[in-house]
N, C-alpha and C positions, 0 to 999 in steps of 0.2 A: 894444525893446518895453517892457522894464522901466522905462526912463527915462520913457517916455510915461505909463505907469501911475502912476509916482511923482508926476507933475505933476497928475494928476487927484485930486481930494480924497478921493473915496470908495474908491479902489482902491489905497491906499498899502500895505496889508498884503499884498495880492495881488502887488504889484510886488516886495516883499521876497522872497516865496516864489519868484517867477520868477527873481530874481537868485540865490537859493540853488540853485534847480534847474538853472541854467545851469552851475553848477560840476561837477555830476555827470558830464556827458560828458567834461569835461577830466580828471577823476579816472580815468575808464575809459581814455582815451587814454594817460595816464601809466602805468597798470597794463599796458596792452597792449604798450607799448614799454619795459617794465622791463628788457629784455635789454641796452639801451644803444644807442649810436649806431653805425650801420653795418650790415653784414650779420651776422645772427644765425642760426645753424643749430641745429636741434633734431632729435635722432635718436630713433626708436622701434625696435622689434625688426625692423620690415619696411621702413622708409623713413627718409630724411633730408630735411627740409624747411628751406630757407633763405629768409629774408625780410629786406628792408631796414627798419630801424627808426630812428625819430627819438630824440633824447635825451628822456627822460621828465621831466627837471627843469623845463623851461619849462611843460609842461602841469600838473604838480603845483603849482608856485608860483602860476600863474594861477588854478587851481581853489581853492587855499587863500585867495588874495586875494579872490576873488568870494564865497566862503563866509563869510569873516571880515567882509567889508563888509556882507553881508546880516544877519549877527547884530548888528553895530553899529547899522545902520539900524533893525532891529526894536526894539532896546533904546531907541534915541532916540525912536522913535515911541511906544513904550509909556510912556516917561517923560513925554512931552508930553501923552499922554491922561490921565496920572495913575494908571496901573495899577501 
């Protein structure tokens, strides 16, 4: 969707925001899986819960890449407009 908005002339800044916004769910996934790869158990006073988690690094790197790309595109568009 962000690529389509980038192609339309009036919606370029909106597309940059959509690109930056798409990074936040990836940051959330990286944070949610911060325990690491495999089965991670957490214990409280009354129970123990175990979940399977993914490695957080791919989510974090992809989120950082999308966010950095949106900042770069925003600055390029601002420079092109003369701001």
